[in-house]
C-alpha positions as CSV (number, residue, x, y, z in Angstrom):
1,M,-66.1,36.6,45.2
2,T,-64.8,36.7,49.0
3,T,-62.1,39.5,47.8
4,Q,-65.1,41.3,45.9
5,I,-67.5,41.0,48.7
6,L,-64.9,42.2,51.5
7,L,-63.8,45.1,48.9
8,N,-67.6,46.1,48.6
9,L,-67.9,46.4,52.4
10,L,-64.5,48.2,52.8
11,I,-66.2,50.8,50.2
12,A,-69.8,51.0,52.5
13,F,-67.4,51.4,56.1
14,V,-65.0,54.1,54.0
15,W,-68.5,56.0,52.6
16,M,-69.6,56.3,56.4
17,L,-66.6,57.4,57.4
18,L,-66.9,60.0,54.8
19,N,-70.9,61.2,55.5
20,E,-69.3,61.2,59.2
21,S,-72.3,59.6,60.0
22,W,-72.9,55.9,61.4
23,N,-76.0,54.7,61.0
24,I,-77.0,51.9,58.7
25,I,-78.7,53.8,56.2
26,I,-75.6,55.6,55.2
27,F,-73.8,51.9,55.2
28,G,-76.5,50.6,53.1
29,I,-75.9,53.9,50.8
30,G,-72.3,52.9,50.6
31,Y,-72.5,49.1,50.0
32,V,-74.9,49.8,47.0
33,I,-72.4,52.3,45.9
34,G,-69.7,49.7,46.4
35,F,-71.9,47.3,44.2
36,F,-72.0,49.5,41.4
37,I,-68.5,50.1,41.5
38,I,-67.4,46.7,41.7
39,F,-69.7,45.5,39.0
40,M,-68.0,48.4,36.7
41,M,-64.7,46.9,37.6
42,R,-65.2,43.5,37.3
43,R,-63.3,42.2,34.6
44,F,-60.2,43.0,37.1
45,F,-61.0,40.3,39.2
46,P,-60.2,36.7,37.8
47,E,-63.4,35.4,39.3
48,Q,-67.1,36.1,38.0
49,F,-69.4,39.0,39.6
50,Y,-70.3,38.1,42.6
51,G,-74.3,40.2,42.0
52,R,-75.0,36.7,39.3
53,K,-74.8,34.4,42.7
54,I,-76.8,36.7,44.9
55,I,-79.8,36.4,42.2
56,F,-79.3,32.9,42.0
57,I,-79.5,32.7,45.8
58,I,-82.7,35.0,45.6
59,K,-84.6,33.0,43.4
60,L,-83.7,30.0,45.3
61,F,-85.6,31.2,48.4
62,S,-87.7,32.6,46.5
63,L,-88.8,29.1,44.7
64,F,-88.6,27.6,48.2
65,I,-91.1,30.3,49.1
66,M,-93.6,29.7,46.8
67,E,-93.6,26.2,47.5
68,L,-93.6,26.3,51.0
69,I,-97.0,28.0,50.5
70,K,-98.5,26.2,47.7
71,S,-97.7,22.7,50.1
72,S,-98.9,24.4,52.9
73,V,-102.4,24.9,51.6
74,V,-102.4,21.6,50.1
75,V,-102.0,20.3,53.6
76,A,-104.3,22.3,54.8
77,I,-106.6,21.1,52.6
78,Q,-105.9,17.6,53.5
79,V,-106.0,17.9,56.9
80,T,-109.4,19.5,57.2
81,R,-111.9,17.4,55.1
82,P,-114.4,15.7,57.6
83,K,-113.1,12.3,56.0
84,L,-108.9,11.8,55.9
85,N,-108.8,9.9,52.5
86,I,-104.8,9.9,52.3
87,Q,-102.2,6.7,51.4
88,P,-98.9,8.1,52.9
89,G,-96.4,6.0,51.8
90,I,-92.2,6.0,50.6
91,F,-91.1,6.1,47.2
92,R,-87.9,6.5,45.4
93,S,-86.6,9.0,43.7
94,E,-83.3,9.8,42.1
95,T,-81.7,13.1,41.9
96,I,-78.9,14.9,39.6
97,L,-76.9,16.7,42.3
98,E,-73.5,15.5,43.1
99,T,-71.9,17.0,45.7
100,D,-72.8,16.4,49.4
101,L,-73.5,19.7,50.5
102,E,-75.7,20.1,47.2
103,I,-78.1,17.4,48.4
104,T,-78.1,18.2,51.6
105,L,-79.5,21.0,50.5
106,L,-82.3,19.7,48.4
107,S,-82.9,17.0,51.4
108,T,-83.2,20.0,53.6
109,L,-85.5,21.6,51.3
110,L,-87.8,18.8,50.9
111,T,-88.2,18.4,54.2
112,L,-89.0,21.9,55.3
113,T,-92.0,21.8,52.6
114,P,-95.4,19.8,54.6
115,G,-96.4,16.7,53.5
116,S,-92.9,15.3,52.5
117,V,-90.0,14.1,54.0
118,V,-86.8,12.4,53.2
119,M,-85.9,9.6,55.0
120,E,-82.6,8.0,53.7
121,I,-79.9,9.4,51.2
122,D,-77.9,7.0,48.9
123,P,-75.3,9.4,47.6
124,E,-73.3,7.2,45.4
125,A,-76.1,6.0,43.7
126,G,-77.9,9.5,43.7
127,V,-81.1,8.1,45.5
128,M,-83.5,9.9,47.4
129,Y,-86.3,7.7,49.9
130,I,-89.1,10.2,50.3
131,H,-91.9,9.6,52.7
132,A,-95.4,11.5,51.2
133,M,-98.9,12.4,53.3
134,D,-100.4,11.2,50.1
135,V,-98.3,9.2,47.7
136,T,-101.2,9.1,44.9
137,E,-101.1,13.1,44.7
138,F,-97.6,13.8,46.1
139,Q,-95.4,11.8,43.9
140,N,-96.1,13.8,40.8
141,S,-95.6,17.4,42.7
142,I,-93.0,16.2,44.6
143,S,-91.0,15.0,42.0
144,K,-91.6,18.8,39.8
145,T,-90.6,20.6,42.9
146,K,-87.6,18.3,43.0
147,R,-86.9,19.0,39.6
148,K,-87.1,22.9,40.1
149,F,-84.9,22.7,43.1
150,E,-82.4,21.1,41.6
151,R,-81.9,23.4,38.7
152,A,-82.2,25.9,41.2
153,I,-79.3,24.7,43.7
154,I,-76.9,24.1,40.5
155,E,-77.1,27.6,39.6
156,V,-76.2,29.0,43.4
157,M,-73.6,26.1,44.2
158,R,-72.0,25.3,40.2
159,N,-72.6,29.2,39.1
160,V,-73.8,28.2,36.0
C-alpha cells in the first residue's frame, strides 16, 4: 500500500512538472489521474488497492461525526432540562477487537462522544469499563455505537 501511495504522489508531481505550474490544483488533478492509473494497474501490485482503505477510513470518520452529532444533541437536551434527571454510572462492555491499536482507537472514539468516558481497559479479557452520564438511557445507545465502531475499525485495520 505504501508503494502505491508513493507512486501516486510521484505521478502527481510529474504531472505538475509537465504542466509547468506549481499549485495545489494541478497537483490534485495529477493525484486523481495517478489514482486512476494505479487503479488500472492494481493487479500488478502484491497488496490490495489502497483506495479501499481510503473508503473505509472515510466511512469510519463519517460514522464518528454522525454519532458525535447525535450524542451531542442528547447531552444538550439532558443538560438544558429544568431538573437534571440522570443516573450516572459505570458499566462493563466487552469488545471483539484484538490489537492494542484497535482497542485504543475504539476507546478514543467512545470517549470523544459526549456523555461517555472509557475508564479502564482490560485488553487480555477484551473488557472496557465505561462511565455514562445516564446509565439507564446511555447503556444501550453506547453499546450500539460501540458495535458500529468495532465493525468500522475492523474494516479499516484488517481491510476485510
